[in-house]
N, C-alpha and C positions, 0 to 999 in steps of 0.2 A: 449287575453283580450275579455271580453263579454260586450256588450252595451245593456242596457235596459232603458226603459222610465218609469219614476216614477211620479204619480200624489201625490203631498203632500196634505194631508187632515188636518193635524194637524200642527200648527207651531212648536210644539216640534220636529216633524220629520225633519224639516229643519235644526235645531240646531245639531241634531244627524248626519245628513248627512255632515254638514260643519265640525263637529269635525272628522269625518272619513277622510274628505278631508285634514284637517290640519295634520293628521297622515300619509298622503300619501298612504292611503289604497284604496281611490277611487278618481277619477276626476270628477268634476261637470263642465259642460258647458251647456250653454243655447242653444236651437235650434234656427236657424236663418231662415229667409225667404229663403235664398239660399238653405237649406236643402230641403224645400218644392219644390222649383223650380227644383232642380236636380232630385226628384222623378217624377215631371211632365214631364221633358224631357225624362227620361228613359220610362215612360209609353207611351208617345207619339211616340217615336222612334219605338215602336212596332206596332203602328196602321198605317194601310195603308191610312185612310182617317181621316179628322178632323171633328168632329161632329159640326153640326150647333148650334147656340144658341137656336133654338127651339127644337132640340133633347136633348140638356143639360137640359132645362128647363122641358121637359116632363120627363126626368129620375129623376130629383130632386123631382118634384112632386109625382111620382110614390113612391119614397123612403119615402117621408115625409107622404104619405097617409098610407103606411104600418106601420110606426111608430105609428101614431095616432090611428090606429085600433087594436093595440095590447091590 
C-alpha cells in the first residue's frame, strides 16, 4: 500500500475520490493532530537539546524573510 497526501483544488476532485473510495479502490482518511504530534515526537527524540522559544522565533523569522525575498 502506498500513502500520498492530496490537496483538493476543485470540488469535482472530491467527488471523484469519494467514488473511488465507494468502489473500495482507495481509502480516505483525514489527518489528525496526533499524526502531527507523532512526527514532532520522532523529530524531538533525535535531538540532544530542546530549542528555546527565542531560537524557534529566530528560525521562523529567518524562514519568513527568505520567503518574502523570493
